[in-house]
Each structure stands twice: as C-alpha cells, then as structure tokens.
C-alpha positions in Angstrom: 17.5 -14.2 9.9 21.1 -13.5 8.9 22.6 -10.0 8.6 19.9 -8.2 10.7 21.6 -4.9 11.9 21.1 -1.1 12.1 17.5 -1.5 13.1 15.8 1.0 15.7 12.9 -0.4 17.8 10.5 1.6 19.9 8.9 0.5 23.2 6.8 -2.9 23.2 8.3 -4.2 20.1 7.7 -7.9 20.4 6.6 -11.1 18.5 7.9 -10.1 15.1 9.5 -12.4 12.6 12.4 -11.4 10.1 13.9 -12.9 7.2 17.5 -12.5 6.1 19.1 -9.1 5.4 16.5 -7.4 7.7 18.4 -3.9 8.1 18.1 -0.3 8.9 14.4 -0.2 9.7 13.0 2.1 12.4 9.9 1.2 14.4 7.7 3.4 16.6 6.1 2.0 19.8 3.7 -1.0 20.0 4.8 -2.7 16.8 4.1 -6.4 17.2 3.3 -9.6 15.3 4.7 -8.4 12.0 6.3 -10.8 9.5 8.9 -9.9 7.1 10.5 -11.8 4.1 14.1 -11.4 3.1 15.8 -8.2 2.0 13.3 -5.9 3.9 15.2 -2.7 4.6 15.1 1.0 5.2 11.5 1.0 6.2 10.0 3.5 8.7 7.0 2.5 11.0 5.0 4.9 13.2 3.3 3.8 16.4 0.8 1.0 16.7 1.9 -1.0 13.6 1.0 -4.7 13.9 -0.2 -7.9 12.2 1.3 -6.9 9.0 2.9 -9.4 6.5 5.8 -8.5 4.0 7.1 -10.6 1.1 10.7 -10.4 0.1 12.5 -7.2 -1.2 10.1 -4.8 0.6 12.2 -1.7 1.3 12.1 2.1 1.5 8.5 2.3 2.7 7.1 4.7 5.2 4.1 3.9 7.3 2.2 6.2 9.6 0.5 5.3 12.9 -2.0 2.6 13.3 -0.8 0.6 10.2 -2.4 -2.8 10.8 -3.5 -6.2 9.2 -1.9 -5.3 5.8 -0.4 -7.8 3.4 2.3 -7.1 0.8 3.7 -9.4 -2.0 7.3 -9.3 -3.1 9.2 -6.2 -4.2 6.9 -3.5 -2.8 9.1 -0.5 -2.0 9.2 3.3 -1.8 5.6 3.6 -0.9 4.3 6.1 1.7 1.2 5.6 3.8 -0.7 8.0 6.1 -2.4 7.1 9.5 -5.1 4.5 10.1 -4.4 2.2 7.2 -5.6 -1.4 7.7 -6.8 -4.5 6.2 -5.3 -3.7 2.7 -3.7 -6.3 0.4 -1.0 -5.7 -2.2 0.3 -7.9 -5.0 4.0 -8.1 -6.3 5.9 -5.1 -7.7 3.8 -2.4 -6.1 6.2 0.7 -5.6 6.4 4.4 -5.4 2.7 4.8 -4.4 1.3 7.4 -2.0 -1.7 6.5 0.2 -3.7 9.0 2.5 -5.3 8.6 5.8 -8.2 6.2 6.6 -7.3 3.9 3.8 -9.0 0.5 4.6 -10.2 -2.9 3.1 -8.7 -2.3 -0.2 -7.0 -4.8 -2.6 -4.2 -4.0 -5.2 -3.1 -6.3 -7.9 0.5 -6.7 -9.3 2.6 -4.1 -11.1 1.1 -0.8 -9.7 3.4 2.2 -9.6 3.1 6.0 -9.1 -0.5 5.6 -7.9 -1.9 8.2 -5.4 -4.7 7.2 -3.3 -6.2 10.1 -1.4 -7.9 9.8 2.1 -11.0 7.9 3.0 -10.7 5.3 0.2 -12.3 2.1 1.3 -13.6 -1.2 -0.3 -11.9 -0.8 -3.6 -10.3 -3.5 -5.7 -7.7 -2.1 -8.0 -6.8 -4.4 -10.9 -3.2 -4.6 -11.6 -1.3 -5.7 -14.7 0.8 -8.7 -15.8 4.1 -9.3 -17.4 6.1 -6.1 -18.0 3.2 -3.8 -18.2 2.2 -1.5 -15.2 -0.7 0.3 -13.9 0.9 3.7 -13.4 0.3 7.6 -13.1 -3.3 7.2 -11.6 -5.2 8.6 -8.7 -8.2 7.5 -6.6 -10.0 10.6 -5.3 -11.1 11.2 -1.5 -14.0 9.3 -0.4 -14.0 6.6 -3.2 -15.7 3.7 -1.5 -17.5 0.5 -2.1 -20.1 -0.6 0.3 -18.4 -3.6 2.1 -15.6 -6.0 1.9 -17.8 -8.3 0.0 -19.1 -5.6 -2.4 -15.9 -3.8 -3.4 -15.6 -1.2 -6.2 -13.7 -2.6 -9.1 -11.1 0.0 -10.5 -9.4 -1.0 -13.8 -7.0 1.7 -15.2 -5.4 1.4 -18.6 -2.0 -0.2 -18.4 1.3 1.5 -19.4 -0.6 4.9 -19.7 1.7 7.9 -19.9 -1.1 10.2 -19.1 -2.9 10.7 -15.7 -6.1 8.6 -15.1 -8.5 9.4 -12.2 -11.0 7.2 -10.3 -13.7 8.6 -8.2 -17.4 8.7 -7.3 -19.6 11.3 -9.1 -22.5 13.2 -7.5 -24.9 10.2 -8.2 -22.3 7.9 -6.3 -21.3 6.1 -9.5 -17.7 5.1 -10.1 -16.1 7.0 -13.0 -12.6 6.6 -14.5 -11.4 9.3 -16.8 -8.5 11.4 -18.0 -9.0 15.1 -17.4 -7.0 16.2 -20.4 -9.4 14.5 -22.7 -12.1 16.9 -21.6 -10.1 20.0 -22.6 
C-alpha cells in the first residue's frame, strides 16, 4: 500500500499483505501470511505470528508469541495479548482489552472495551453491543471454557455498565455472570 514506513521485521517475514498507511509496526521472527487493512500502525508482534487478518484502523496492539489464525474487524486497537492465542474472532470497535495466555477458539462481537480475559479461556462467544453502547469493564476468569467450537459458552454482559461484571464457571461447571459488589 501507500505510506508504509518505519516498520521493523524479524527473520522469515514473508507473504504478508498491507493496506495503505501501514507504519511503525514491529514483528518478531516467523511472521507470515498476515493481512492488514488500511491505517494499521504501532502494533508489536512476538514470534510465530501468522495467518491473522486485520480490518482497517487496527493500531496500538501488542501480541505475544504464537498468535495465529485470528480475525479482527475494523477499529480494534490498544489490545494486549499473551502467548498461544489462536483461532479467535473479533468484531468492530474492540479496543483496550487484555487477554491472557492460552486464549483459543473464542468469538467477540462488536463494541467491546476494557475487557480482561484471563488465561485458559476457550470456546466462548462473548456477545457485543450495537450502536453507541459498549460492553465494558468486564472480566472472564481463568479456565472459563465451553466444550468445543460447535458448543461455545455464550457470555452476555450488560451493556454500558459502569460497574465490573465477571463471568466464570462455578464448582458445578455452570457458567455464572455476576457483579461482586452486589453480594456485599
């Protein structure tokens, strides 16, 4: 694309596709077959990051090692990912979220921000929001998992909440969504 500058590439960086204004990105080793839309900038990738697809205006993200087969909509920025994150899908306007290690086979809707997803979260479908409302200030706890990619846990947090919401499996392996301050 046009205006692609200020990027740093590790070894074995190949077969990637870039839109316009692809600038100031840093890649580790073995990053290949990634596709980027326009205005993707200031992203940092660890090693072994491949087969990812990014929409337009995806900037300021940090990705750990082994970040593979993930798909992002438009305007997904300021997110941080741990290691071994793959086969996840994100809608539009997902930003300022934090994801732990071993984060796999999850789906996220549109308009999700300030979400913390702890490690070992798999096979979850997090419902987003529409219009000008956001799913925000929520956490998904360690080990929250569905049984397979065809049987994902459906997590629906309240939109526009100014309080913290949690989702996790209880001791009977049943999904619960709650607000800790309500129990006080």
